[in-house]
N, CA, C and O atoms as CSV, one atom per row, in Angstrom:
chain,resi,resn,atom,element,x,y,z
A,1,UNK,N,N,91.091,-29.837,183.280
A,1,UNK,CA,C,90.731,-29.212,184.517
A,1,UNK,C,C,91.958,-28.535,185.152
A,1,UNK,O,O,91.880,-27.425,185.677
A,2,UNK,N,N,93.070,-29.236,185.083
A,2,UNK,CA,C,94.269,-28.624,185.691
A,2,UNK,C,C,94.678,-27.392,184.897
A,2,UNK,O,O,95.052,-26.370,185.473
A,3,UNK,N,N,94.609,-27.486,183.603
A,3,UNK,CA,C,94.963,-26.303,182.746
A,3,UNK,C,C,94.087,-25.142,183.082
A,3,UNK,O,O,94.560,-24.009,183.176
A,4,UNK,N,N,92.785,-25.405,183.271
A,4,UNK,CA,C,91.885,-24.302,183.581
A,4,UNK,C,C,92.214,-23.675,184.944
A,4,UNK,O,O,92.166,-22.456,185.106
A,5,UNK,N,N,92.542,-24.514,185.896
A,5,UNK,CA,C,92.987,-23.991,187.192
A,5,UNK,C,C,94.255,-23.183,187.064
A,5,UNK,O,O,94.361,-22.113,187.663
A,6,UNK,N,N,95.224,-23.663,186.298
A,6,UNK,CA,C,96.472,-22.903,186.117
A,6,UNK,C,C,96.235,-21.580,185.392
A,6,UNK,O,O,96.894,-20.581,185.681
A,7,UNK,N,N,95.306,-21.576,184.463
A,7,UNK,CA,C,94.994,-20.320,183.772
A,7,UNK,C,C,94.401,-19.328,184.791
A,7,UNK,O,O,94.712,-18.139,184.734
A,8,UNK,N,N,93.570,-19.792,185.701
A,8,UNK,CA,C,92.974,-18.911,186.756
A,8,UNK,C,C,94.075,-18.394,187.622
A,8,UNK,O,O,94.078,-17.212,187.965
A,9,UNK,N,N,95.026,-19.242,187.997
A,9,UNK,CA,C,96.148,-18.838,188.864
A,9,UNK,C,C,96.943,-17.762,188.103
A,9,UNK,O,O,97.331,-16.750,188.686
A,10,UNK,N,N,97.188,-17.989,186.766
A,10,UNK,CA,C,97.914,-17.012,185.975
A,10,UNK,C,C,97.240,-15.666,185.948
A,10,UNK,O,O,97.889,-14.630,186.093
A,11,UNK,N,N,95.875,-15.684,185.755
A,11,UNK,CA,C,95.123,-14.478,185.761
A,11,UNK,C,C,95.217,-13.711,187.100
A,11,UNK,O,O,95.323,-12.486,187.156
A,12,UNK,N,N,95.171,-14.506,188.144
A,12,UNK,CA,C,95.291,-13.926,189.481
A,12,UNK,C,C,96.613,-13.208,189.648
A,12,UNK,O,O,96.629,-12.081,190.143
A,13,UNK,N,N,97.735,-13.820,189.251
A,13,UNK,CA,C,99.018,-13.259,189.359
A,13,UNK,C,C,99.262,-12.093,188.383
A,13,UNK,O,O,100.127,-11.256,188.640
A,14,UNK,N,N,98.527,-12.027,187.287
A,14,UNK,CA,C,98.680,-10.915,186.381
A,14,UNK,C,C,98.324,-9.601,187.013
A,14,UNK,O,O,98.905,-8.576,186.658
A,15,UNK,N,N,97.400,-9.590,187.926
A,15,UNK,CA,C,97.030,-8.389,188.624
A,15,UNK,C,C,98.115,-7.924,189.547
A,15,UNK,O,O,98.159,-6.744,189.895
A,16,UNK,N,N,98.982,-8.798,189.953
A,16,UNK,CA,C,100.099,-8.465,190.862
A,16,UNK,C,C,101.426,-8.176,190.164
A,16,UNK,O,O,102.463,-7.968,190.794
A,17,UNK,N,N,101.343,-8.172,188.840
A,17,UNK,CA,C,102.559,-7.851,188.051
A,17,UNK,C,C,103.404,-9.075,187.706
A,17,UNK,O,O,104.454,-8.943,187.077
A,18,UNK,N,N,102.957,-10.264,188.111
A,18,UNK,CA,C,103.745,-11.492,187.788
A,18,UNK,C,C,102.895,-12.186,186.696
A,18,UNK,O,O,101.744,-12.549,186.938
A,19,UNK,N,N,103.467,-12.362,185.516
A,19,UNK,CA,C,102.785,-12.935,184.429
A,19,UNK,C,C,103.329,-14.390,184.232
A,19,UNK,O,O,104.522,-14.600,184.012
A,20,UNK,N,N,102.433,-15.341,184.319
A,20,UNK,CA,C,102.796,-16.729,184.069
A,20,UNK,C,C,102.328,-16.994,182.631
A,20,UNK,O,O,101.134,-17.159,182.380
A,21,UNK,N,N,103.253,-17.033,181.719
A,21,UNK,CA,C,102.914,-17.147,180.309
A,21,UNK,C,C,102.639,-18.515,179.846
A,21,UNK,O,O,101.842,-18.710,178.928
A,22,UNK,N,N,103.290,-19.515,180.464
A,22,UNK,CA,C,103.159,-20.903,180.056
A,22,UNK,C,C,102.612,-21.772,181.181
A,22,UNK,O,O,103.358,-22.102,182.103
A,23,UNK,N,N,101.364,-22.149,181.143
A,23,UNK,CA,C,100.745,-22.988,182.220
A,23,UNK,C,C,101.474,-24.300,182.348
A,23,UNK,O,O,101.506,-24.853,183.447
A,24,UNK,N,N,102.074,-24.846,181.276
A,24,UNK,CA,C,102.817,-26.143,181.402
A,24,UNK,C,C,104.006,-26.035,182.338
A,24,UNK,O,O,104.334,-27.007,183.020
A,25,UNK,N,N,104.657,-24.892,182.393
A,25,UNK,CA,C,105.817,-24.724,183.294
A,25,UNK,C,C,105.262,-24.764,184.735
A,25,UNK,O,O,105.833,-25.406,185.617
A,26,UNK,N,N,104.132,-24.058,184.947
A,26,UNK,CA,C,103.549,-24.028,186.297
A,26,UNK,C,C,103.089,-25.392,186.702
A,26,UNK,O,O,103.254,-25.759,187.866
A,27,UNK,N,N,102.498,-26.200,185.776
A,27,UNK,CA,C,102.031,-27.523,186.042
A,27,UNK,C,C,103.162,-28.428,186.468
A,27,UNK,O,O,103.035,-29.204,187.415
A,28,UNK,N,N,104.306,-28.318,185.735
A,28,UNK,CA,C,105.490,-29.116,186.051
A,28,UNK,C,C,106.065,-28.731,187.434
A,28,UNK,O,O,106.490,-29.574,188.225
A,29,UNK,N,N,106.051,-27.442,187.665
A,29,UNK,CA,C,106.573,-26.981,188.975
A,29,UNK,C,C,105.668,-27.519,190.127
A,29,UNK,O,O,106.184,-27.984,191.144
A,30,UNK,N,N,104.356,-27.455,189.967
A,30,UNK,CA,C,103.428,-27.913,190.986
A,30,UNK,C,C,103.593,-29.419,191.217
A,30,UNK,O,O,103.569,-29.883,192.357
A,31,UNK,N,N,103.760,-30.178,190.126
A,31,UNK,CA,C,103.927,-31.648,190.226
A,31,UNK,C,C,105.196,-31.968,190.999
A,31,UNK,O,O,105.219,-32.843,191.865
A,32,UNK,N,N,106.278,-31.215,190.652
A,32,UNK,CA,C,107.533,-31.419,191.300
A,32,UNK,C,C,107.442,-31.120,192.817
A,32,UNK,O,O,108.007,-31.832,193.647
A,33,UNK,N,N,106.710,-30.042,193.138
A,33,UNK,CA,C,106.548,-29.665,194.586
A,33,UNK,C,C,105.690,-30.681,195.307
A,33,UNK,O,O,105.975,-31.010,196.459
A,34,UNK,N,N,104.646,-31.191,194.670
A,34,UNK,CA,C,103.837,-32.253,195.308
A,34,UNK,C,C,104.652,-33.469,195.598
A,34,UNK,O,O,104.572,-34.031,196.691
A,35,UNK,N,N,105.463,-33.902,194.608
A,35,UNK,CA,C,106.300,-35.090,194.772
A,35,UNK,C,C,107.339,-34.812,195.896
A,35,UNK,O,O,107.617,-35.708,196.694
A,36,UNK,N,N,107.887,-33.641,195.967
A,36,UNK,CA,C,108.837,-33.309,197.059
A,36,UNK,C,C,108.142,-33.402,198.398
A,36,UNK,O,O,108.713,-33.943,199.345
A,37,UNK,N,N,106.925,-32.891,198.506
A,37,UNK,CA,C,106.188,-32.951,199.742
A,37,UNK,C,C,105.926,-34.416,200.126
A,37,UNK,O,O,106.117,-34.811,201.276
A,38,UNK,N,N,105.496,-35.193,199.164
A,38,UNK,CA,C,105.212,-36.658,199.428
A,38,UNK,C,C,106.512,-37.327,199.901
A,38,UNK,O,O,106.488,-38.113,200.848
A,39,UNK,N,N,107.625,-37.028,199.262
A,39,UNK,CA,C,108.861,-37.679,199.591
A,39,UNK,C,C,109.348,-37.241,201.001
A,39,UNK,O,O,109.960,-38.022,201.730
A,40,UNK,N,N,109.067,-36.020,201.340
A,40,UNK,CA,C,109.545,-35.558,202.632
A,40,UNK,C,C,108.777,-36.252,203.817
A,40,UNK,O,O,109.277,-36.345,204.938
A,41,UNK,N,N,107.593,-36.708,203.511
A,41,UNK,CA,C,106.742,-37.327,204.518
A,41,UNK,C,C,107.057,-38.876,204.682
A,41,UNK,O,O,106.668,-39.495,205.672
A,42,UNK,N,N,107.720,-39.415,203.742
A,42,UNK,CA,C,107.901,-40.904,203.693
A,42,UNK,C,C,108.693,-41.395,204.919
A,42,UNK,O,O,108.254,-42.376,205.520
A,43,UNK,N,N,109.834,-40.790,205.344
A,43,UNK,CA,C,110.549,-41.316,206.480
A,43,UNK,C,C,109.692,-41.457,207.769
A,43,UNK,O,O,109.776,-42.447,208.494
A,44,UNK,N,N,108.892,-40.445,208.004
A,44,UNK,CA,C,108.056,-40.487,209.217
A,44,UNK,C,C,106.959,-41.554,209.100
A,44,UNK,O,O,106.691,-42.283,210.056
A,45,UNK,N,N,106.330,-41.639,207.928
A,45,UNK,CA,C,105.285,-42.605,207.762
A,45,UNK,C,C,105.790,-44.023,207.760
A,45,UNK,O,O,105.130,-44.932,208.265
A,46,UNK,N,N,106.943,-44.207,207.200
A,46,UNK,CA,C,107.576,-45.552,207.159
A,46,UNK,C,C,108.094,-45.968,208.553
A,46,UNK,O,O,108.109,-47.155,208.877
A,47,UNK,N,N,108.509,-45.011,209.357
A,47,UNK,CA,C,108.876,-45.292,210.743
A,47,UNK,C,C,107.663,-45.761,211.503
A,47,UNK,O,O,107.719,-46.724,212.267
A,48,UNK,N,N,106.543,-45.053,211.280
A,48,UNK,CA,C,105.292,-45.412,211.955
A,48,UNK,C,C,104.847,-46.806,211.441
A,48,UNK,O,O,104.345,-47.617,212.219
A,49,UNK,N,N,105.019,-47.059,210.223
A,49,UNK,CA,C,104.672,-48.427,209.679
A,49,UNK,C,C,105.422,-49.478,210.317
A,49,UNK,O,O,104.865,-50.536,210.610
A,50,UNK,N,N,106.746,-49.255,210.578
A,50,UNK,CA,C,107.550,-50.325,211.207
A,50,UNK,C,C,107.147,-50.482,212.671
A,50,UNK,O,O,107.128,-51.593,213.200
A,51,UNK,N,N,106.823,-49.352,213.327
A,51,UNK,CA,C,106.352,-49.451,214.712
A,51,UNK,C,C,105.038,-50.209,214.827
A,51,UNK,O,O,104.861,-51.035,215.723
A,52,UNK,N,N,104.122,-49.921,213.914
A,52,UNK,CA,C,102.836,-50.637,213.957
A,52,UNK,C,C,102.951,-52.128,213.588
A,52,UNK,O,O,102.287,-52.996,214.155
A,53,UNK,N,N,103.832,-52.370,212.609
A,53,UNK,CA,C,104.095,-53.782,212.241
A,53,UNK,C,C,104.736,-54.523,213.361
A,53,UNK,O,O,104.393,-55.680,213.603
A,54,UNK,N,N,105.677,-53.893,214.076
A,54,UNK,CA,C,106.347,-54.538,215.258
A,54,UNK,C,C,105.277,-54.805,216.319
A,54,UNK,O,O,105.229,-55.899,216.882
A,55,UNK,N,N,104.445,-53.848,216.588
A,55,UNK,CA,C,103.323,-54.093,217.582
A,55,UNK,C,C,102.477,-55.208,217.162
A,55,UNK,O,O,102.091,-56.019,218.004
A,56,UNK,N,N,102.152,-55.318,215.908
A,56,UNK,CA,C,101.279,-56.353,215.404
A,56,UNK,C,C,101.951,-57.759,215.629
A,56,UNK,O,O,101.287,-58.704,216.055
A,57,UNK,N,N,103.235,-57.863,215.340
A,57,UNK,CA,C,103.948,-59.049,215.512
A,57,UNK,C,C,103.916,-59.447,216.957
A,57,UNK,O,O,103.625,-60.600,217.276
A,58,UNK,N,N,104.213,-58.506,217.854
A,58,UNK,CA,C,104.252,-58.831,219.253
A,58,UNK,C,C,102.864,-59.237,219.791
A,58,UNK,O,O,102.734,-60.172,220.581
A,59,UNK,N,N,101.838,-58.505,219.337
A,59,UNK,CA,C,100.488,-58.813,219.864
A,59,UNK,C,C,99.902,-60.140,219.273
A,59,UNK,O,O,99.076,-60.789,219.914
A,60,UNK,N,N,100.330,-60.518,218.078
A,60,UNK,CA,C,99.787,-61.707,217.461
A,60,UNK,C,C,100.713,-62.890,217.533
A,60,UNK,O,O,100.441,-63.917,216.911
A,61,UNK,N,N,101.792,-62.785,218.266
A,61,UNK,CA,C,102.832,-63.794,218.347
A,61,UNK,C,C,102.223,-65.176,218.814
A,61,UNK,O,O,102.606,-66.220,218.285
A,62,UNK,N,N,101.335,-65.169,219.742
A,62,UNK,CA,C,100.765,-66.417,220.298
A,62,UNK,C,C,99.571,-66.875,219.508
A,62,UNK,O,O,99.028,-67.937,219.812
A,63,UNK,N,N,99.125,-66.134,218.504
A,63,UNK,CA,C,97.904,-66.428,217.797
A,63,UNK,C,C,98.210,-66.945,216.352
A,63,UNK,O,O,97.566,-67.868,215.854
A,64,UNK,N,N,99.208,-66.311,215.721
A,64,UNK,CA,C,99.502,-66.620,214.301
A,64,UNK,C,C,100.825,-67.395,214.229
A,64,UNK,O,O,101.701,-67.226,215.078
A,65,UNK,N,N,100.956,-68.244,213.207
A,65,UNK,CA,C,102.184,-69.016,212.969
A,65,UNK,C,C,103.371,-68.034,212.861
A,65,UNK,O,O,103.362,-67.072,212.093
A,66,UNK,N,N,104.375,-68.341,213.671
A,66,UNK,CA,C,105.558,-67.454,213.751
A,66,UNK,C,C,106.256,-67.239,212.355
A,66,UNK,O,O,106.691,-66.133,212.034
A,67,UNK,N,N,106.339,-68.277,211.592
A,67,UNK,CA,C,106.958,-68.128,210.303
A,67,UNK,C,C,106.287,-67.108,209.391
A,67,UNK,O,O,106.972,-66.350,208.704
A,68,UNK,N,N,104.979,-67.081,209.377
A,68,UNK,CA,C,104.219,-66.114,208.596
A,68,UNK,C,C,104.458,-64.708,209.131
A,68,UNK,O,O,104.700,-63.759,208.386
A,69,UNK,N,N,104.378,-64.621,210.452
A,69,UNK,CA,C,104.571,-63.272,211.085
A,69,UNK,C,C,105.963,-62.711,210.791
A,69,UNK,O,O,106.105,-61.549,210.409
A,70,UNK,N,N,106.983,-63.543,210.973
A,70,UNK,CA,C,108.352,-63.062,210.804
A,70,UNK,C,C,108.600,-62.751,209.328
A,70,UNK,O,O,109.221,-61.740,209.000
A,71,UNK,N,N,108.114,-63.623,208.436
A,71,UNK,CA,C,108.288,-63.351,206.986
A,71,UNK,C,C,107.595,-62.075,206.553
A,71,UNK,O,O,108.178,-61.261,205.837
A,72,UNK,N,N,106.357,-61.894,206.981
A,72,UNK,CA,C,105.589,-60.677,206.655
A,72,UNK,C,C,106.275,-59.464,207.261
A,72,UNK,O,O,106.315,-58.417,206.617
A,73,UNK,N,N,106.812,-59.555,208.464
A,73,UNK,CA,C,107.454,-58.429,209.083
A,73,UNK,C,C,108.752,-58.089,208.314
A,73,UNK,O,O,109.054,-56.920,208.073
A,74,UNK,N,N,109.484,-59.103,207.951
A,74,UNK,CA,C,110.743,-58.844,207.175
A,74,UNK,C,C,110.447,-58.144,205.892
A,74,UNK,O,O,111.145,-57.197,205.530
A,75,UNK,N,N,109.396,-58.592,205.163
A,75,UNK,CA,C,109.054,-57.935,203.919
A,75,UNK,C,C,108.578,-56.491,204.138
A,75,UNK,O,O,108.983,-55.590,203.402
A,76,UNK,N,N,107.714,-56.265,205.153
A,76,UNK,CA,C,107.214,-54.921,205.468
A,76,UNK,C,C,108.436,-54.001,205.815
A,76,UNK,O,O,108.534,-52.886,205.304
A,77,UNK,N,N,109.307,-54.463,206.641
A,77,UNK,CA,C,110.448,-53.630,207.060
A,77,UNK,C,C,111.358,-53.360,205.884
A,77,UNK,O,O,111.804,-52.227,205.706
A,78,UNK,N,N,111.648,-54.365,205.074
A,78,UNK,CA,C,112.495,-54.153,203.912
A,78,UNK,C,C,111.849,-53.146,202.931
A,78,UNK,O,O,112.522,-52.247,202.428
A,79,UNK,N,N,110.564,-53.308,202.674
A,79,UNK,CA,C,109.931,-52.358,201.797
A,79,UNK,C,C,109.913,-50.937,202.351
A,79,UNK,O,O,110.100,-49.961,201.624
A,80,UNK,N,N,109.681,-50.851,203.667
A,80,UNK,CA,C,109.712,-49.544,204.305
A,80,UNK,C,C,111.083,-48.870,204.103
A,80,UNK,O,O,111.160,-47.690,203.764
A,81,UNK,N,N,112.113,-49.611,204.310
A,81,UNK,CA,C,113.477,-49.077,204.077
A,81,UNK,C,C,113.766,-48.743,202.656
A,81,UNK,O,O,114.464,-47.767,202.381
A,82,UNK,N,N,113.240,-49.542,201.712
A,82,UNK,CA,C,113.400,-49.268,200.302
A,82,UNK,C,C,112.567,-47.975,199.922
A,82,UNK,O,O,113.016,-47.145,199.132
A,83,UNK,N,N,111.428,-47.860,200.481
A,83,UNK,CA,C,110.606,-46.646,200.198
A,83,UNK,C,C,111.322,-45.404,200.736
A,83,UNK,O,O,111.274,-44.352,200.098
A,84,UNK,N,N,111.996,-45.501,201.913
A,84,UNK,CA,C,112.739,-44.348,202.412
A,84,UNK,C,C,113.889,-44.052,201.459
A,84,UNK,O,O,114.139,-42.893,201.131
A,85,UNK,N,N,114.579,-45.076,201.018
A,85,UNK,CA,C,115.680,-44.879,200.119
A,85,UNK,C,C,115.199,-44.216,198.807
A,85,UNK,O,O,115.804,-43.250,198.341
A,86,UNK,N,N,114.110,-44.742,198.218
A,86,UNK,CA,C,113.609,-44.157,196.966
A,86,UNK,C,C,113.163,-42.712,197.173
A,86,UNK,O,O,113.414,-41.836,196.345
A,87,UNK,N,N,112.496,-42.494,198.303
A,87,UNK,CA,C,112.022,-41.089,198.525
A,87,UNK,C,C,113.157,-40.150,198.672
A,87,UNK,O,O,113.101,-39.052,198.118
A,88,UNK,N,N,114.217,-40.513,199.402
A,88,UNK,CA,C,115.378,-39.675,199.521
A,88,UNK,C,C,116.058,-39.490,198.178
A,88,UNK,O,O,116.402,-38.365,197.815
A,89,UNK,N,N,116.262,-40.570,197.428
A,89,UNK,CA,C,116.918,-40.493,196.137
A,89,UNK,C,C,116.060,-39.757,195.148
A,89,UNK,O,O,116.596,-38.952,194.386
A,90,UNK,N,N,114.765,-39.973,195.106
A,90,UNK,CA,C,113.886,-39.340,194.149
A,90,UNK,C,C,113.725,-37.871,194.408
A,90,UNK,O,O,113.471,-37.118,193.468
A,91,UNK,N,N,113.858,-37.427,195.626
A,91,UNK,CA,C,113.717,-36.021,195.942
A,91,UNK,C,C,115.036,-35.293,195.787
A,91,UNK,O,O,115.034,-34.111,195.441
A,92,UNK,N,N,116.112,-35.917,196.016
A,92,UNK,CA,C,117.413,-35.209,195.901
A,92,UNK,C,C,117.958,-35.170,194.490
A,92,UNK,O,O,118.554,-34.176,194.073
A,93,UNK,N,N,117.757,-36.244,193.760
A,93,UNK,CA,C,118.320,-36.335,192.425
A,93,UNK,C,C,117.246,-36.139,191.399
A,93,UNK,O,O,116.255,-36.868,191.360
A,94,UNK,N,N,117.445,-35.170,190.589
A,94,UNK,CA,C,116.423,-34.822,189.550
A,94,UNK,C,C,116.859,-35.432,188.159
A,94,UNK,O,O,116.485,-34.912,187.107
A,95,UNK,N,N,117.637,-36.519,188.191
A,95,UNK,CA,C,118.099,-37.075,186.978
A,95,UNK,C,C,117.027,-37.916,186.220
A,95,UNK,O,O,117.182,-38.185,185.028
A,96,UNK,N,N,116.005,-38.303,186.885
A,96,UNK,CA,C,114.964,-39.084,186.279
A,96,UNK,C,C,113.735,-38.167,186.016
A,96,UNK,O,O,113.475,-37.213,186.750
A,97,UNK,N,N,112.995,-38.508,184.930
A,97,UNK,CA,C,111.763,-37.665,184.658
A,97,UNK,C,C,110.767,-37.803,185.808
A,97,UNK,O,O,110.719,-38.805,186.521
A,98,UNK,N,N,109.994,-36.763,185.940
A,98,UNK,CA,C,109.059,-36.748,187.053
A,98,UNK,C,C,108.047,-37.907,187.008
A,98,UNK,O,O,107.650,-38.440,188.044
A,99,UNK,N,N,107.646,-38.280,185.797
A,99,UNK,CA,C,106.670,-39.401,185.694
A,99,UNK,C,C,107.284,-40.715,186.206
A,99,UNK,O,O,106.582,-41.524,186.814
A,100,UNK,N,N,108.570,-40.932,185.968
A,100,UNK,CA,C,109.240,-42.134,186.447
A,100,UNK,C,C,109.288,-42.120,188.024
A,100,UNK,O,O,109.118,-43.146,188.683
A,101,UNK,N,N,109.522,-40.934,188.558
A,101,UNK,CA,C,109.586,-40.814,190.015
A,101,UNK,C,C,108.207,-41.018,190.634
A,101,UNK,O,O,108.101,-41.669,191.673
A,102,UNK,N,N,107.169,-40.494,190.041
A,102,UNK,CA,C,105.783,-40.701,190.464
A,102,UNK,C,C,105.457,-42.178,190.351
A,102,UNK,O,O,104.877,-42.741,191.280
A,103,UNK,N,N,105.800,-42.814,189.270
A,103,UNK,CA,C,105.494,-44.236,189.066
A,103,UNK,C,C,106.127,-45.087,190.220
A,103,UNK,O,O,105.489,-45.964,190.801
A,104,UNK,N,N,107.396,-44.775,190.504
A,104,UNK,CA,C,108.109,-45.495,191.580
A,104,UNK,C,C,107.386,-45.315,192.918
A,104,UNK,O,O,107.219,-46.272,193.674
A,105,UNK,N,N,106.955,-44.075,193.203
A,105,UNK,CA,C,106.233,-43.769,194.437
A,105,UNK,C,C,104.933,-44.571,194.481
A,105,UNK,O,O,104.604,-45.151,195.515
A,106,UNK,N,N,104.180,-44.611,193.359
A,106,UNK,CA,C,102.942,-45.336,193.305
A,106,UNK,C,C,103.084,-46.803,193.477
A,106,UNK,O,O,102.281,-47.434,194.163
A,107,UNK,N,N,104.098,-47.368,192.862
A,107,UNK,CA,C,104.405,-48.818,192.914
A,107,UNK,C,C,104.727,-49.240,194.374
A,107,UNK,O,O,104.218,-50.232,194.897
A,108,UNK,N,N,105.604,-48.421,194.991
A,108,UNK,CA,C,105.943,-48.702,196.383
A,108,UNK,C,C,104.711,-48.644,197.314
A,108,UNK,O,O,104.535,-49.494,198.187
A,109,UNK,N,N,103.906,-47.667,197.113
A,109,UNK,CA,C,102.681,-47.492,197.935
A,109,UNK,C,C,101.674,-48.692,197.702
A,109,UNK,O,O,101.039,-49.195,198.629
A,110,UNK,N,N,101.584,-49.096,196.418
A,110,UNK,CA,C,100.692,-50.204,196.106
A,110,UNK,C,C,101.181,-51.481,196.733
A,110,UNK,O,O,100.375,-52.227,197.289
A,111,UNK,N,N,102.453,-51.767,196.670
A,111,UNK,CA,C,102.981,-52.974,197.256
A,111,UNK,C,C,102.785,-52.965,198.782
A,111,UNK,O,O,102.439,-54.000,199.351
A,112,UNK,N,N,102.996,-51.835,199.452
A,112,UNK,CA,C,102.798,-51.702,200.894
A,112,UNK,C,C,101.341,-51.933,201.237
A,112,UNK,O,O,101.042,-52.566,202.249
A,113,UNK,N,N,100.418,-51.429,200.410
A,113,UNK,CA,C,98.994,-51.616,200.605
A,113,UNK,C,C,98.641,-53.117,200.509
A,113,UNK,O,O,97.871,-53.640,201.315
A,114,UNK,N,N,99.224,-53.787,199.503
A,114,UNK,CA,C,98.972,-55.196,199.324
A,114,UNK,C,C,99.464,-56.020,200.502
A,114,UNK,O,O,98.822,-56.983,200.920
A,115,UNK,N,N,100.635,-55.614,201.037
A,115,UNK,CA,C,101.152,-56.345,202.196
A,115,UNK,C,C,100.308,-56.219,203.430
A,115,UNK,O,O,100.171,-57.166,204.205
A,116,UNK,N,N,99.729,-55.026,203.618
A,116,UNK,CA,C,98.840,-54.839,204.780
A,116,UNK,C,C,97.494,-55.540,204.503
A,116,UNK,O,O,96.853,-56.036,205.429
A,117,UNK,N,N,97.077,-55.579,203.244
A,117,UNK,CA,C,95.889,-56.322,202.930
A,117,UNK,C,C,96.055,-57.796,203.131
A,117,UNK,O,O,95.142,-58.487,203.582
A,118,UNK,N,N,97.230,-58.275,202.793
A,118,UNK,CA,C,97.634,-59.647,203.054
A,118,UNK,C,C,97.504,-60.000,204.541
A,118,UNK,O,O,96.948,-61.031,204.919
A,119,UNK,N,N,98.034,-59.111,205.348
A,119,UNK,CA,C,97.979,-59.268,206.831
A,119,UNK,C,C,96.552,-59.364,207.308
A,119,UNK,O,O,96.208,-60.194,208.149
A,120,UNK,N,N,95.738,-58.507,206.758
A,120,UNK,CA,C,94.348,-58.498,207.242
A,120,UNK,C,C,93.593,-59.759,206.837
A,120,UNK,O,O,92.738,-60.245,207.576
A,121,UNK,N,N,93.908,-60.271,205.686
A,121,UNK,CA,C,93.243,-61.457,205.181
A,121,UNK,C,C,93.830,-62.756,205.795
A,121,UNK,O,O,93.056,-63.595,206.258
A,122,UNK,N,N,95.126,-62.942,205.813
A,122,UNK,CA,C,95.730,-64.171,206.240
A,122,UNK,C,C,95.983,-64.271,207.764
A,122,UNK,O,O,96.123,-65.373,208.295
A,123,UNK,N,N,96.040,-63.155,208.441
A,123,UNK,CA,C,96.309,-63.234,209.895
A,123,UNK,C,C,95.033,-63.128,210.663
A,123,UNK,O,O,95.074,-62.896,211.871
A,124,UNK,N,N,93.896,-63.285,210.028
A,124,UNK,CA,C,92.594,-63.133,210.658
A,124,UNK,C,C,92.380,-64.341,211.619
A,124,UNK,O,O,92.170,-65.464,211.162
A,125,UNK,N,N,92.434,-64.103,212.913
A,125,UNK,CA,C,92.249,-65.207,213.834
A,125,UNK,C,C,90.780,-65.573,214.011
A,125,UNK,O,O,90.000,-64.748,214.487
A,126,UNK,N,N,90.390,-66.768,213.647
A,126,UNK,CA,C,89.049,-67.204,213.677
A,126,UNK,C,C,88.611,-67.435,215.172
A,126,UNK,O,O,89.404,-67.902,215.988
A,127,UNK,N,N,87.416,-67.116,215.477
A,127,UNK,CA,C,86.786,-67.350,216.787
A,127,UNK,C,C,87.512,-66.716,217.939
A,127,UNK,O,O,87.456,-67.210,219.066
A,128,UNK,N,N,88.188,-65.634,217.669
A,128,UNK,CA,C,88.907,-64.842,218.671
A,128,UNK,C,C,88.568,-63.388,218.451
A,128,UNK,O,O,89.323,-62.654,217.814
A,129,UNK,N,N,87.420,-62.969,218.985
A,129,UNK,CA,C,86.884,-61.657,218.706
A,129,UNK,C,C,87.795,-60.542,219.069
A,129,UNK,O,O,87.894,-59.561,218.331
A,130,UNK,N,N,88.493,-60.654,220.220
A,130,UNK,CA,C,89.390,-59.537,220.628
A,130,UNK,C,C,90.545,-59.325,219.642
A,130,UNK,O,O,90.949,-58.193,219.377
A,131,UNK,N,N,91.084,-60.466,219.089
A,131,UNK,CA,C,92.143,-60.330,218.161
A,131,UNK,C,C,91.623,-59.841,216.782
A,131,UNK,O,O,92.331,-59.124,216.075
A,132,UNK,N,N,90.405,-60.225,216.415
A,132,UNK,CA,C,89.839,-59.731,215.213
A,132,UNK,C,C,89.629,-58.232,215.275
A,132,UNK,O,O,89.915,-57.532,214.304
A,133,UNK,N,N,89.135,-57.721,216.398
A,133,UNK,CA,C,88.969,-56.305,216.570
A,133,UNK,C,C,90.318,-55.553,216.558
A,133,UNK,O,O,90.463,-54.484,215.964
A,134,UNK,N,N,91.260,-56.151,217.223
A,134,UNK,CA,C,92.634,-55.514,217.219
A,134,UNK,C,C,93.171,-55.498,215.831
A,134,UNK,O,O,93.687,-54.462,215.412
A,135,UNK,N,N,93.095,-56.532,215.101
A,135,UNK,CA,C,93.558,-56.551,213.715
A,135,UNK,C,C,92.813,-55.525,212.859
A,135,UNK,O,O,93.429,-54.845,212.038
A,136,UNK,N,N,91.531,-55.409,213.037
A,136,UNK,CA,C,90.777,-54.388,212.277
A,136,UNK,C,C,91.252,-52.982,212.636
A,136,UNK,O,O,91.389,-52.137,211.751
A,137,UNK,N,N,91.500,-52.723,213.883
A,137,UNK,CA,C,92.006,-51.431,214.260
A,137,UNK,C,C,93.405,-51.118,213.791
A,137,UNK,O,O,93.712,-49.969,213.473
A,138,UNK,N,N,94.236,-52.098,213.745
A,138,UNK,CA,C,95.564,-51.911,213.235
A,138,UNK,C,C,95.607,-51.632,211.724
A,138,UNK,O,O,96.286,-50.714,211.264
A,139,UNK,N,N,94.875,-52.438,210.983
A,139,UNK,CA,C,94.944,-52.329,209.537
A,139,UNK,C,C,94.180,-51.078,209.080
A,139,UNK,O,O,94.599,-50.444,208.112
A,140,UNK,N,N,93.081,-50.702,209.736
A,140,UNK,CA,C,92.351,-49.471,209.321
A,140,UNK,C,C,93.150,-48.308,209.773
A,140,UNK,O,O,92.755,-47.164,209.548
């Protein structure tokens, strides 16, 4: 499907005098650009993640065991900082193959997703509807 799309793009550019002879080069270029765009968004999204996690800790401080909240917050914050580091390093240094950089990005995103899923499952306050609603709004 991607090859077909790239061939269409090549045909489109042929009319303008620019000939893309090898679709694989274009595919690699597009993948690199997508990764660069993803990496450029990581600092802002991770900053938002830290703000939301901080808000959650503050709001749930009297409801959830403090040790769990602090531990979860420490892991979320550490992972957010690691993701920022990997994004900056992965976008600036082209020493690693693109598949390895994508894999690192996916693993970091998966672990962050699991941590938020953990929060939704284990921090669910029973018989406290307002906190349940708040948790649902935060996690979603």
